[in-house]
mmCIF file of the protein (N, C-alpha, C, O) and its ligand, coordinates in Angstrom:
data_MODEL
# 
_entry.id   MODEL 
# 
loop_
_entity.id 
_entity.type 
_entity.pdbx_number_of_molecules 
1 polymer     1 
2 non-polymer 1 
# 
_entity_poly.entity_id                      1 
_entity_poly.type                           'polypeptide(L)' 
_entity_poly.nstd_linkage                   no 
_entity_poly.nstd_monomer                   no 
_entity_poly.pdbx_seq_one_letter_code       MGERWPCPESGQALALFDHAEERVWRYLDRCAFHTFLHAPVPRVECPQHGKL 
_entity_poly.pdbx_seq_one_letter_code_can   MGERWPCPESGQALALFDHAEERVWRYLDRCAFHTFLHAPVPRVECPQHGKL 
_entity_poly.pdbx_strand_id                 A 
# 
loop_
_entity_poly_seq.entity_id 
_entity_poly_seq.num 
_entity_poly_seq.mon_id 
_entity_poly_seq.hetero 
1 1  MET n 
1 2  GLY n 
1 3  GLU n 
1 4  ARG n 
1 5  TRP n 
1 6  PRO n 
1 7  CYS n 
1 8  PRO n 
1 9  GLU n 
1 10 SER n 
1 11 GLY n 
1 12 GLN n 
1 13 ALA n 
1 14 LEU n 
1 15 ALA n 
1 16 LEU n 
1 17 PHE n 
1 18 ASP n 
1 19 HIS n 
1 20 ALA n 
1 21 GLU n 
1 22 GLU n 
1 23 ARG n 
1 24 VAL n 
1 25 TRP n 
1 26 ARG n 
1 27 TYR n 
1 28 LEU n 
1 29 ASP n 
1 30 ARG n 
1 31 CYS n 
1 32 ALA n 
1 33 PHE n 
1 34 HIS n 
1 35 THR n 
1 36 PHE n 
1 37 LEU n 
1 38 HIS n 
1 39 ALA n 
1 40 PRO n 
1 41 VAL n 
1 42 PRO n 
1 43 ARG n 
1 44 VAL n 
1 45 GLU n 
1 46 CYS n 
1 47 PRO n 
1 48 GLN n 
1 49 HIS n 
1 50 GLY n 
1 51 LYS n 
1 52 LEU n 
# 
loop_
_struct_asym.id 
_struct_asym.entity_id 
A 1 
B 2 
# 
loop_
_chem_comp.id 
_chem_comp.type 
_chem_comp.mon_nstd_flag 
ALA 'L-peptide linking' y 
ARG 'L-peptide linking' y 
ASP 'L-peptide linking' y 
CYS 'L-peptide linking' y 
GLN 'L-peptide linking' y 
GLU 'L-peptide linking' y 
GLY 'peptide linking'   y 
HIS 'L-peptide linking' y 
LEU 'L-peptide linking' y 
LYS 'L-peptide linking' y 
MET 'L-peptide linking' y 
PHE 'L-peptide linking' y 
PRO 'L-peptide linking' y 
SER 'L-peptide linking' y 
THR 'L-peptide linking' y 
TRP 'L-peptide linking' y 
TYR 'L-peptide linking' y 
VAL 'L-peptide linking' y 
ZN  non-polymer         . 
# 
_pdbx_entity_nonpoly.entity_id   2 
_pdbx_entity_nonpoly.name        ? 
_pdbx_entity_nonpoly.comp_id     ZN 
# 
_pdbx_nonpoly_scheme.asym_id         B 
_pdbx_nonpoly_scheme.entity_id       2 
_pdbx_nonpoly_scheme.mon_id          ZN 
_pdbx_nonpoly_scheme.ndb_seq_num     1 
_pdbx_nonpoly_scheme.pdb_seq_num     101 
_pdbx_nonpoly_scheme.auth_seq_num    101 
_pdbx_nonpoly_scheme.pdb_mon_id      ZN 
_pdbx_nonpoly_scheme.auth_mon_id     ZN 
_pdbx_nonpoly_scheme.pdb_strand_id   A 
_pdbx_nonpoly_scheme.pdb_ins_code    . 
# 
loop_
_atom_site.group_PDB 
_atom_site.id 
_atom_site.type_symbol 
_atom_site.label_atom_id 
_atom_site.label_alt_id 
_atom_site.label_comp_id 
_atom_site.label_asym_id 
_atom_site.label_entity_id 
_atom_site.label_seq_id 
_atom_site.pdbx_PDB_ins_code 
_atom_site.Cartn_x 
_atom_site.Cartn_y 
_atom_site.Cartn_z 
_atom_site.occupancy 
_atom_site.B_iso_or_equiv 
_atom_site.pdbx_formal_charge 
_atom_site.auth_seq_id 
_atom_site.auth_comp_id 
_atom_site.auth_asym_id 
_atom_site.auth_atom_id 
_atom_site.pdbx_PDB_model_num 
ATOM   1   N  N  . MET A 1 1  ? 10.057  0.162  13.755  1.00 0.00 ? 1   MET A N  1 
ATOM   2   C  CA . MET A 1 1  ? 8.690   0.461  14.178  1.00 0.00 ? 1   MET A CA 1 
ATOM   3   C  C  . MET A 1 1  ? 8.500   1.976  14.248  1.00 0.00 ? 1   MET A C  1 
ATOM   4   O  O  . MET A 1 1  ? 9.403   2.751  13.935  1.00 0.00 ? 1   MET A O  1 
ATOM   5   N  N  . GLY A 1 2  ? 7.302   2.370  14.667  1.00 0.00 ? 2   GLY A N  1 
ATOM   6   C  CA . GLY A 1 2  ? 7.037   3.794  14.744  1.00 0.00 ? 2   GLY A CA 1 
ATOM   7   C  C  . GLY A 1 2  ? 6.503   4.380  13.450  1.00 0.00 ? 2   GLY A C  1 
ATOM   8   O  O  . GLY A 1 2  ? 6.172   5.563  13.383  1.00 0.00 ? 2   GLY A O  1 
ATOM   9   N  N  . GLU A 1 3  ? 6.422   3.556  12.436  1.00 0.00 ? 3   GLU A N  1 
ATOM   10  C  CA . GLU A 1 3  ? 5.817   4.042  11.198  1.00 0.00 ? 3   GLU A CA 1 
ATOM   11  C  C  . GLU A 1 3  ? 4.329   4.239  11.407  1.00 0.00 ? 3   GLU A C  1 
ATOM   12  O  O  . GLU A 1 3  ? 3.666   3.407  12.027  1.00 0.00 ? 3   GLU A O  1 
ATOM   13  N  N  . ARG A 1 4  ? 3.824   5.302  10.907  1.00 0.00 ? 4   ARG A N  1 
ATOM   14  C  CA . ARG A 1 4  ? 2.381   5.537  11.002  1.00 0.00 ? 4   ARG A CA 1 
ATOM   15  C  C  . ARG A 1 4  ? 1.846   5.916  9.638   1.00 0.00 ? 4   ARG A C  1 
ATOM   16  O  O  . ARG A 1 4  ? 2.451   6.667  8.874   1.00 0.00 ? 4   ARG A O  1 
ATOM   17  N  N  . TRP A 1 5  ? 0.682   5.358  9.377   1.00 0.00 ? 5   TRP A N  1 
ATOM   18  C  CA . TRP A 1 5  ? 0.040   5.605  8.087   1.00 0.00 ? 5   TRP A CA 1 
ATOM   19  C  C  . TRP A 1 5  ? -1.395  6.008  8.332   1.00 0.00 ? 5   TRP A C  1 
ATOM   20  O  O  . TRP A 1 5  ? -2.024  5.537  9.280   1.00 0.00 ? 5   TRP A O  1 
ATOM   21  N  N  . PRO A 1 6  ? -1.913  6.866  7.496   1.00 0.00 ? 6   PRO A N  1 
ATOM   22  C  CA . PRO A 1 6  ? -3.313  7.254  7.657   1.00 0.00 ? 6   PRO A CA 1 
ATOM   23  C  C  . PRO A 1 6  ? -4.249  6.141  7.222   1.00 0.00 ? 6   PRO A C  1 
ATOM   24  O  O  . PRO A 1 6  ? -3.978  5.418  6.264   1.00 0.00 ? 6   PRO A O  1 
ATOM   25  N  N  . CYS A 1 7  ? -5.370  6.015  7.954   1.00 0.00 ? 7   CYS A N  1 
ATOM   26  C  CA . CYS A 1 7  ? -6.442  5.129  7.522   1.00 0.00 ? 7   CYS A CA 1 
ATOM   27  C  C  . CYS A 1 7  ? -6.960  5.631  6.177   1.00 0.00 ? 7   CYS A C  1 
ATOM   28  O  O  . CYS A 1 7  ? -7.240  6.820  6.024   1.00 0.00 ? 7   CYS A O  1 
ATOM   29  N  N  . PRO A 1 8  ? -7.088  4.734  5.205   1.00 0.00 ? 8   PRO A N  1 
ATOM   30  C  CA . PRO A 1 8  ? -7.590  5.185  3.900   1.00 0.00 ? 8   PRO A CA 1 
ATOM   31  C  C  . PRO A 1 8  ? -9.023  5.708  3.971   1.00 0.00 ? 8   PRO A C  1 
ATOM   32  O  O  . PRO A 1 8  ? -9.452  6.477  3.111   1.00 0.00 ? 8   PRO A O  1 
ATOM   33  N  N  . GLU A 1 9  ? -9.760  5.288  5.001   1.00 0.00 ? 9   GLU A N  1 
ATOM   34  C  CA . GLU A 1 9  ? -11.156 5.707  5.125   1.00 0.00 ? 9   GLU A CA 1 
ATOM   35  C  C  . GLU A 1 9  ? -11.277 7.025  5.871   1.00 0.00 ? 9   GLU A C  1 
ATOM   36  O  O  . GLU A 1 9  ? -11.984 7.932  5.433   1.00 0.00 ? 9   GLU A O  1 
ATOM   37  N  N  . SER A 1 10 ? -10.582 7.128  7.005   1.00 0.00 ? 10  SER A N  1 
ATOM   38  C  CA . SER A 1 10 ? -10.793 8.278  7.872   1.00 0.00 ? 10  SER A CA 1 
ATOM   39  C  C  . SER A 1 10 ? -9.603  9.223  7.917   1.00 0.00 ? 10  SER A C  1 
ATOM   40  O  O  . SER A 1 10 ? -9.737  10.359 8.372   1.00 0.00 ? 10  SER A O  1 
ATOM   41  N  N  . GLY A 1 11 ? -8.453  8.778  7.458   1.00 0.00 ? 11  GLY A N  1 
ATOM   42  C  CA . GLY A 1 11 ? -7.279  9.626  7.520   1.00 0.00 ? 11  GLY A CA 1 
ATOM   43  C  C  . GLY A 1 11 ? -6.598  9.636  8.871   1.00 0.00 ? 11  GLY A C  1 
ATOM   44  O  O  . GLY A 1 11 ? -5.589  10.315 9.061   1.00 0.00 ? 11  GLY A O  1 
ATOM   45  N  N  . GLN A 1 12 ? -7.152  8.877  9.816   1.00 0.00 ? 12  GLN A N  1 
ATOM   46  C  CA . GLN A 1 12 ? -6.576  8.802  11.150  1.00 0.00 ? 12  GLN A CA 1 
ATOM   47  C  C  . GLN A 1 12 ? -5.209  8.126  11.072  1.00 0.00 ? 12  GLN A C  1 
ATOM   48  O  O  . GLN A 1 12 ? -5.048  7.129  10.368  1.00 0.00 ? 12  GLN A O  1 
ATOM   49  N  N  . ALA A 1 13 ? -4.218  8.669  11.797  1.00 0.00 ? 13  ALA A N  1 
ATOM   50  C  CA . ALA A 1 13 ? -2.889  8.080  11.780  1.00 0.00 ? 13  ALA A CA 1 
ATOM   51  C  C  . ALA A 1 13 ? -2.898  6.805  12.610  1.00 0.00 ? 13  ALA A C  1 
ATOM   52  O  O  . ALA A 1 13 ? -3.332  6.804  13.762  1.00 0.00 ? 13  ALA A O  1 
ATOM   53  N  N  . LEU A 1 14 ? -2.425  5.738  12.023  1.00 0.00 ? 14  LEU A N  1 
ATOM   54  C  CA . LEU A 1 14 ? -2.455  4.433  12.671  1.00 0.00 ? 14  LEU A CA 1 
ATOM   55  C  C  . LEU A 1 14 ? -1.092  3.790  12.586  1.00 0.00 ? 14  LEU A C  1 
ATOM   56  O  O  . LEU A 1 14 ? -0.289  4.086  11.701  1.00 0.00 ? 14  LEU A O  1 
ATOM   57  N  N  . ALA A 1 15 ? -0.850  2.895  13.539  1.00 0.00 ? 15  ALA A N  1 
ATOM   58  C  CA . ALA A 1 15 ? 0.380   2.124  13.482  1.00 0.00 ? 15  ALA A CA 1 
ATOM   59  C  C  . ALA A 1 15 ? 0.332   1.213  12.259  1.00 0.00 ? 15  ALA A C  1 
ATOM   60  O  O  . ALA A 1 15 ? -0.717  0.680  11.897  1.00 0.00 ? 15  ALA A O  1 
ATOM   61  N  N  . LEU A 1 16 ? 1.455   1.058  11.657  1.00 0.00 ? 16  LEU A N  1 
ATOM   62  C  CA . LEU A 1 16 ? 1.533   0.179  10.500  1.00 0.00 ? 16  LEU A CA 1 
ATOM   63  C  C  . LEU A 1 16 ? 1.259   -1.253 10.934  1.00 0.00 ? 16  LEU A C  1 
ATOM   64  O  O  . LEU A 1 16 ? 1.862   -1.742 11.889  1.00 0.00 ? 16  LEU A O  1 
ATOM   65  N  N  . PHE A 1 17 ? 0.362   -1.916 10.245  1.00 0.00 ? 17  PHE A N  1 
ATOM   66  C  CA . PHE A 1 17 ? 0.051   -3.313 10.556  1.00 0.00 ? 17  PHE A CA 1 
ATOM   67  C  C  . PHE A 1 17 ? 1.061   -4.225 9.892   1.00 0.00 ? 17  PHE A C  1 
ATOM   68  O  O  . PHE A 1 17 ? 1.754   -4.989 10.564  1.00 0.00 ? 17  PHE A O  1 
ATOM   69  N  N  . ASP A 1 18 ? 1.142   -4.149 8.634   1.00 0.00 ? 18  ASP A N  1 
ATOM   70  C  CA . ASP A 1 18 ? 2.179   -4.873 7.899   1.00 0.00 ? 18  ASP A CA 1 
ATOM   71  C  C  . ASP A 1 18 ? 2.148   -4.406 6.458   1.00 0.00 ? 18  ASP A C  1 
ATOM   72  O  O  . ASP A 1 18 ? 1.414   -3.486 6.099   1.00 0.00 ? 18  ASP A O  1 
ATOM   73  N  N  . HIS A 1 19 ? 2.933   -5.035 5.667   1.00 0.00 ? 19  HIS A N  1 
ATOM   74  C  CA . HIS A 1 19 ? 2.908   -4.731 4.249   1.00 0.00 ? 19  HIS A CA 1 
ATOM   75  C  C  . HIS A 1 19 ? 2.295   -5.906 3.517   1.00 0.00 ? 19  HIS A C  1 
ATOM   76  O  O  . HIS A 1 19 ? 2.662   -7.058 3.746   1.00 0.00 ? 19  HIS A O  1 
ATOM   77  N  N  . ALA A 1 20 ? 1.389   -5.613 2.664   1.00 0.00 ? 20  ALA A N  1 
ATOM   78  C  CA . ALA A 1 20 ? 0.817   -6.656 1.831   1.00 0.00 ? 20  ALA A CA 1 
ATOM   79  C  C  . ALA A 1 20 ? 1.888   -7.152 0.859   1.00 0.00 ? 20  ALA A C  1 
ATOM   80  O  O  . ALA A 1 20 ? 2.977   -6.588 0.760   1.00 0.00 ? 20  ALA A O  1 
ATOM   81  N  N  . GLU A 1 21 ? 1.551   -8.194 0.169   1.00 0.00 ? 21  GLU A N  1 
ATOM   82  C  CA . GLU A 1 21 ? 2.419   -8.671 -0.891  1.00 0.00 ? 21  GLU A CA 1 
ATOM   83  C  C  . GLU A 1 21 ? 2.804   -7.492 -1.780  1.00 0.00 ? 21  GLU A C  1 
ATOM   84  O  O  . GLU A 1 21 ? 1.999   -6.604 -2.059  1.00 0.00 ? 21  GLU A O  1 
ATOM   85  N  N  . GLU A 1 22 ? 4.030   -7.516 -2.201  1.00 0.00 ? 22  GLU A N  1 
ATOM   86  C  CA . GLU A 1 22 ? 4.440   -6.454 -3.096  1.00 0.00 ? 22  GLU A CA 1 
ATOM   87  C  C  . GLU A 1 22 ? 3.566   -6.485 -4.338  1.00 0.00 ? 22  GLU A C  1 
ATOM   88  O  O  . GLU A 1 22 ? 3.393   -7.520 -4.982  1.00 0.00 ? 22  GLU A O  1 
ATOM   89  N  N  . ARG A 1 23 ? 3.037   -5.349 -4.644  1.00 0.00 ? 23  ARG A N  1 
ATOM   90  C  CA . ARG A 1 23 ? 2.202   -5.271 -5.843  1.00 0.00 ? 23  ARG A CA 1 
ATOM   91  C  C  . ARG A 1 23 ? 3.028   -4.806 -7.019  1.00 0.00 ? 23  ARG A C  1 
ATOM   92  O  O  . ARG A 1 23 ? 3.948   -4.000 -6.883  1.00 0.00 ? 23  ARG A O  1 
ATOM   93  N  N  . VAL A 1 24 ? 2.695   -5.310 -8.122  1.00 0.00 ? 24  VAL A N  1 
ATOM   94  C  CA . VAL A 1 24 ? 3.373   -4.899 -9.348  1.00 0.00 ? 24  VAL A CA 1 
ATOM   95  C  C  . VAL A 1 24 ? 2.325   -4.354 -10.292 1.00 0.00 ? 24  VAL A C  1 
ATOM   96  O  O  . VAL A 1 24 ? 1.384   -5.046 -10.679 1.00 0.00 ? 24  VAL A O  1 
ATOM   97  N  N  . TRP A 1 25 ? 2.506   -3.142 -10.639 1.00 0.00 ? 25  TRP A N  1 
ATOM   98  C  CA . TRP A 1 25 ? 1.608   -2.540 -11.608 1.00 0.00 ? 25  TRP A CA 1 
ATOM   99  C  C  . TRP A 1 25 ? 2.283   -2.609 -12.964 1.00 0.00 ? 25  TRP A C  1 
ATOM   100 O  O  . TRP A 1 25 ? 3.413   -2.152 -13.137 1.00 0.00 ? 25  TRP A O  1 
ATOM   101 N  N  . ARG A 1 26 ? 1.608   -3.162 -13.876 1.00 0.00 ? 26  ARG A N  1 
ATOM   102 C  CA . ARG A 1 26 ? 2.174   -3.259 -15.210 1.00 0.00 ? 26  ARG A CA 1 
ATOM   103 C  C  . ARG A 1 26 ? 1.626   -2.134 -16.067 1.00 0.00 ? 26  ARG A C  1 
ATOM   104 O  O  . ARG A 1 26 ? 0.417   -1.943 -16.201 1.00 0.00 ? 26  ARG A O  1 
ATOM   105 N  N  . TYR A 1 27 ? 2.525   -1.429 -16.614 1.00 0.00 ? 27  TYR A N  1 
ATOM   106 C  CA . TYR A 1 27 ? 2.117   -0.328 -17.470 1.00 0.00 ? 27  TYR A CA 1 
ATOM   107 C  C  . TYR A 1 27 ? 1.955   -0.826 -18.897 1.00 0.00 ? 27  TYR A C  1 
ATOM   108 O  O  . TYR A 1 27 ? 2.444   -1.891 -19.274 1.00 0.00 ? 27  TYR A O  1 
ATOM   109 N  N  . LEU A 1 28 ? 1.279   -0.047 -19.641 1.00 0.00 ? 28  LEU A N  1 
ATOM   110 C  CA . LEU A 1 28 ? 1.109   -0.400 -21.049 1.00 0.00 ? 28  LEU A CA 1 
ATOM   111 C  C  . LEU A 1 28 ? 2.468   -0.555 -21.714 1.00 0.00 ? 28  LEU A C  1 
ATOM   112 O  O  . LEU A 1 28 ? 3.421   0.170  -21.429 1.00 0.00 ? 28  LEU A O  1 
ATOM   113 N  N  . ASP A 1 29 ? 2.514   -1.495 -22.579 1.00 0.00 ? 29  ASP A N  1 
ATOM   114 C  CA . ASP A 1 29 ? 3.764   -1.728 -23.304 1.00 0.00 ? 29  ASP A CA 1 
ATOM   115 C  C  . ASP A 1 29 ? 4.157   -0.481 -24.077 1.00 0.00 ? 29  ASP A C  1 
ATOM   116 O  O  . ASP A 1 29 ? 3.344   0.174  -24.729 1.00 0.00 ? 29  ASP A O  1 
ATOM   117 N  N  . ARG A 1 30 ? 5.405   -0.198 -23.971 1.00 0.00 ? 30  ARG A N  1 
ATOM   118 C  CA . ARG A 1 30 ? 5.922   0.938  -24.747 1.00 0.00 ? 30  ARG A CA 1 
ATOM   119 C  C  . ARG A 1 30 ? 6.986   0.388  -25.665 1.00 0.00 ? 30  ARG A C  1 
ATOM   120 O  O  . ARG A 1 30 ? 8.054   -0.023 -25.211 1.00 0.00 ? 30  ARG A O  1 
ATOM   121 N  N  . CYS A 1 31 ? 6.704   0.378  -26.946 1.00 0.00 ? 31  CYS A N  1 
ATOM   122 C  CA . CYS A 1 31 ? 7.592   -0.247 -27.916 1.00 0.00 ? 31  CYS A CA 1 
ATOM   123 C  C  . CYS A 1 31 ? 7.834   -1.685 -27.478 1.00 0.00 ? 31  CYS A C  1 
ATOM   124 O  O  . CYS A 1 31 ? 6.874   -2.413 -27.224 1.00 0.00 ? 31  CYS A O  1 
ATOM   125 N  N  . ALA A 1 32 ? 9.065   -2.106 -27.383 1.00 0.00 ? 32  ALA A N  1 
ATOM   126 C  CA . ALA A 1 32 ? 9.356   -3.490 -27.016 1.00 0.00 ? 32  ALA A CA 1 
ATOM   127 C  C  . ALA A 1 32 ? 9.558   -3.635 -25.513 1.00 0.00 ? 32  ALA A C  1 
ATOM   128 O  O  . ALA A 1 32 ? 9.828   -4.735 -25.030 1.00 0.00 ? 32  ALA A O  1 
ATOM   129 N  N  . PHE A 1 33 ? 9.431   -2.543 -24.771 1.00 0.00 ? 33  PHE A N  1 
ATOM   130 C  CA . PHE A 1 33 ? 9.724   -2.595 -23.344 1.00 0.00 ? 33  PHE A CA 1 
ATOM   131 C  C  . PHE A 1 33 ? 8.448   -2.736 -22.524 1.00 0.00 ? 33  PHE A C  1 
ATOM   132 O  O  . PHE A 1 33 ? 7.398   -2.210 -22.895 1.00 0.00 ? 33  PHE A O  1 
ATOM   133 N  N  . HIS A 1 34 ? 8.545   -3.435 -21.434 1.00 0.00 ? 34  HIS A N  1 
ATOM   134 C  CA . HIS A 1 34 ? 7.455   -3.491 -20.477 1.00 0.00 ? 34  HIS A CA 1 
ATOM   135 C  C  . HIS A 1 34 ? 7.893   -2.707 -19.254 1.00 0.00 ? 34  HIS A C  1 
ATOM   136 O  O  . HIS A 1 34 ? 9.000   -2.890 -18.748 1.00 0.00 ? 34  HIS A O  1 
ATOM   137 N  N  . THR A 1 35 ? 7.042   -1.857 -18.797 1.00 0.00 ? 35  THR A N  1 
ATOM   138 C  CA . THR A 1 35 ? 7.386   -1.029 -17.652 1.00 0.00 ? 35  THR A CA 1 
ATOM   139 C  C  . THR A 1 35 ? 6.626   -1.528 -16.437 1.00 0.00 ? 35  THR A C  1 
ATOM   140 O  O  . THR A 1 35 ? 5.409   -1.702 -16.487 1.00 0.00 ? 35  THR A O  1 
ATOM   141 N  N  . PHE A 1 36 ? 7.335   -1.756 -15.358 1.00 0.00 ? 36  PHE A N  1 
ATOM   142 C  CA . PHE A 1 36 ? 6.712   -2.230 -14.132 1.00 0.00 ? 36  PHE A CA 1 
ATOM   143 C  C  . PHE A 1 36 ? 7.012   -1.258 -12.997 1.00 0.00 ? 36  PHE A C  1 
ATOM   144 O  O  . PHE A 1 36 ? 8.084   -0.657 -12.929 1.00 0.00 ? 36  PHE A O  1 
ATOM   145 N  N  . LEU A 1 37 ? 6.060   -1.129 -12.136 1.00 0.00 ? 37  LEU A N  1 
ATOM   146 C  CA . LEU A 1 37 ? 6.263   -0.334 -10.934 1.00 0.00 ? 37  LEU A CA 1 
ATOM   147 C  C  . LEU A 1 37 ? 6.123   -1.274 -9.748  1.00 0.00 ? 37  LEU A C  1 
ATOM   148 O  O  . LEU A 1 37 ? 5.092   -1.927 -9.588  1.00 0.00 ? 37  LEU A O  1 
ATOM   149 N  N  . HIS A 1 38 ? 7.144   -1.344 -8.925  1.00 0.00 ? 38  HIS A N  1 
ATOM   150 C  CA . HIS A 1 38 ? 7.120   -2.219 -7.757  1.00 0.00 ? 38  HIS A CA 1 
ATOM   151 C  C  . HIS A 1 38 ? 6.987   -1.379 -6.503  1.00 0.00 ? 38  HIS A C  1 
ATOM   152 O  O  . HIS A 1 38 ? 7.702   -0.389 -6.344  1.00 0.00 ? 38  HIS A O  1 
ATOM   153 N  N  . ALA A 1 39 ? 6.101   -1.750 -5.626  1.00 0.00 ? 39  ALA A N  1 
ATOM   154 C  CA . ALA A 1 39 ? 5.970   -1.015 -4.379  1.00 0.00 ? 39  ALA A CA 1 
ATOM   155 C  C  . ALA A 1 39 ? 5.310   -1.891 -3.331  1.00 0.00 ? 39  ALA A C  1 
ATOM   156 O  O  . ALA A 1 39 ? 4.302   -2.538 -3.617  1.00 0.00 ? 39  ALA A O  1 
ATOM   157 N  N  . PRO A 1 40 ? 5.854   -1.927 -2.130  1.00 0.00 ? 40  PRO A N  1 
ATOM   158 C  CA . PRO A 1 40 ? 5.153   -2.616 -1.050  1.00 0.00 ? 40  PRO A CA 1 
ATOM   159 C  C  . PRO A 1 40 ? 3.968   -1.785 -0.620  1.00 0.00 ? 40  PRO A C  1 
ATOM   160 O  O  . PRO A 1 40 ? 4.055   -0.559 -0.544  1.00 0.00 ? 40  PRO A O  1 
ATOM   161 N  N  . VAL A 1 41 ? 2.862   -2.445 -0.339  1.00 0.00 ? 41  VAL A N  1 
ATOM   162 C  CA . VAL A 1 41 ? 1.647   -1.720 0.040   1.00 0.00 ? 41  VAL A CA 1 
ATOM   163 C  C  . VAL A 1 41 ? 1.523   -1.737 1.551   1.00 0.00 ? 41  VAL A C  1 
ATOM   164 O  O  . VAL A 1 41 ? 1.375   -2.812 2.133   1.00 0.00 ? 41  VAL A O  1 
ATOM   165 N  N  . PRO A 1 42 ? 1.577   -0.584 2.210   1.00 0.00 ? 42  PRO A N  1 
ATOM   166 C  CA . PRO A 1 42 ? 1.438   -0.576 3.659   1.00 0.00 ? 42  PRO A CA 1 
ATOM   167 C  C  . PRO A 1 42 ? 0.007   -0.864 4.064   1.00 0.00 ? 42  PRO A C  1 
ATOM   168 O  O  . PRO A 1 42 ? -0.935  -0.419 3.408   1.00 0.00 ? 42  PRO A O  1 
ATOM   169 N  N  . ARG A 1 43 ? -0.155  -1.615 5.153   1.00 0.00 ? 43  ARG A N  1 
ATOM   170 C  CA . ARG A 1 43 ? -1.502  -1.889 5.666   1.00 0.00 ? 43  ARG A CA 1 
ATOM   171 C  C  . ARG A 1 43 ? -1.578  -1.419 7.105   1.00 0.00 ? 43  ARG A C  1 
ATOM   172 O  O  . ARG A 1 43 ? -0.607  -1.521 7.855   1.00 0.00 ? 43  ARG A O  1 
ATOM   173 N  N  . VAL A 1 44 ? -2.710  -0.916 7.477   1.00 0.00 ? 44  VAL A N  1 
ATOM   174 C  CA . VAL A 1 44 ? -2.924  -0.448 8.839   1.00 0.00 ? 44  VAL A CA 1 
ATOM   175 C  C  . VAL A 1 44 ? -4.116  -1.181 9.438   1.00 0.00 ? 44  VAL A C  1 
ATOM   176 O  O  . VAL A 1 44 ? -4.959  -1.723 8.724   1.00 0.00 ? 44  VAL A O  1 
ATOM   177 N  N  . GLU A 1 45 ? -4.165  -1.184 10.760  1.00 0.00 ? 45  GLU A N  1 
ATOM   178 C  CA . GLU A 1 45 ? -5.314  -1.756 11.445  1.00 0.00 ? 45  GLU A CA 1 
ATOM   179 C  C  . GLU A 1 45 ? -6.036  -0.613 12.115  1.00 0.00 ? 45  GLU A C  1 
ATOM   180 O  O  . GLU A 1 45 ? -5.516  -0.005 13.050  1.00 0.00 ? 45  GLU A O  1 
ATOM   181 N  N  . CYS A 1 46 ? -7.248  -0.314 11.638  1.00 0.00 ? 46  CYS A N  1 
ATOM   182 C  CA . CYS A 1 46 ? -8.025  0.804  12.136  1.00 0.00 ? 46  CYS A CA 1 
ATOM   183 C  C  . CYS A 1 46 ? -9.085  0.268  13.080  1.00 0.00 ? 46  CYS A C  1 
ATOM   184 O  O  . CYS A 1 46 ? -9.740  -0.727 12.768  1.00 0.00 ? 46  CYS A O  1 
ATOM   185 N  N  . PRO A 1 47 ? -9.271  0.915  14.247  1.00 0.00 ? 47  PRO A N  1 
ATOM   186 C  CA . PRO A 1 47 ? -10.318 0.454  15.173  1.00 0.00 ? 47  PRO A CA 1 
ATOM   187 C  C  . PRO A 1 47 ? -11.703 0.539  14.557  1.00 0.00 ? 47  PRO A C  1 
ATOM   188 O  O  . PRO A 1 47 ? -12.592 -0.225 14.934  1.00 0.00 ? 47  PRO A O  1 
ATOM   189 N  N  . GLN A 1 48 ? -11.901 1.441  13.629  1.00 0.00 ? 48  GLN A N  1 
ATOM   190 C  CA . GLN A 1 48 ? -13.225 1.583  13.015  1.00 0.00 ? 48  GLN A CA 1 
ATOM   191 C  C  . GLN A 1 48 ? -13.380 0.759  11.748  1.00 0.00 ? 48  GLN A C  1 
ATOM   192 O  O  . GLN A 1 48 ? -14.465 0.253  11.461  1.00 0.00 ? 48  GLN A O  1 
ATOM   193 N  N  . HIS A 1 49 ? -12.329 0.625  11.008  1.00 0.00 ? 49  HIS A N  1 
ATOM   194 C  CA . HIS A 1 49 ? -12.465 0.025  9.687   1.00 0.00 ? 49  HIS A CA 1 
ATOM   195 C  C  . HIS A 1 49 ? -11.742 -1.307 9.551   1.00 0.00 ? 49  HIS A C  1 
ATOM   196 O  O  . HIS A 1 49 ? -11.814 -1.950 8.503   1.00 0.00 ? 49  HIS A O  1 
ATOM   197 N  N  . GLY A 1 50 ? -11.046 -1.723 10.602  1.00 0.00 ? 50  GLY A N  1 
ATOM   198 C  CA . GLY A 1 50 ? -10.358 -3.006 10.532  1.00 0.00 ? 50  GLY A CA 1 
ATOM   199 C  C  . GLY A 1 50 ? -9.054  -2.909 9.766   1.00 0.00 ? 50  GLY A C  1 
ATOM   200 O  O  . GLY A 1 50 ? -8.497  -1.827 9.580   1.00 0.00 ? 50  GLY A O  1 
ATOM   201 N  N  . LYS A 1 51 ? -8.584  -4.060 9.330   1.00 0.00 ? 51  LYS A N  1 
ATOM   202 C  CA . LYS A 1 51 ? -7.299  -4.107 8.631   1.00 0.00 ? 51  LYS A CA 1 
ATOM   203 C  C  . LYS A 1 51 ? -7.489  -3.685 7.190   1.00 0.00 ? 51  LYS A C  1 
ATOM   204 O  O  . LYS A 1 51 ? -8.312  -4.231 6.456   1.00 0.00 ? 51  LYS A O  1 
ATOM   205 N  N  . LEU A 1 52 ? -6.716  -2.714 6.818   1.00 0.00 ? 52  LEU A N  1 
ATOM   206 C  CA . LEU A 1 52 ? -6.854  -2.147 5.478   1.00 0.00 ? 52  LEU A CA 1 
ATOM   207 C  C  . LEU A 1 52 ? -5.520  -2.219 4.765   1.00 0.00 ? 52  LEU A C  1 
ATOM   208 O  O  . LEU A 1 52 ? -5.411  -1.793 3.615   1.00 0.00 ? 52  LEU A O  1 
HETATM 209 ZN ZN . ZN  B 2 .  ? -10.337 3.994  9.654   1.00 0.00 2 101 ZN  A ZN 1 
# 
């Protein structure tokens, strides 16, 4: 615990709510290879903007 993330709307530092499903960004095919970027998306709960 103790992780803090800025609200995407206001930039206010907020306690981490949770992580959304891991998102996978698929990049354009390069030759025969597929490139993927994996990253958990942090979510925060903002008093003004709700869960983001
Ligand atoms: Zn906010």
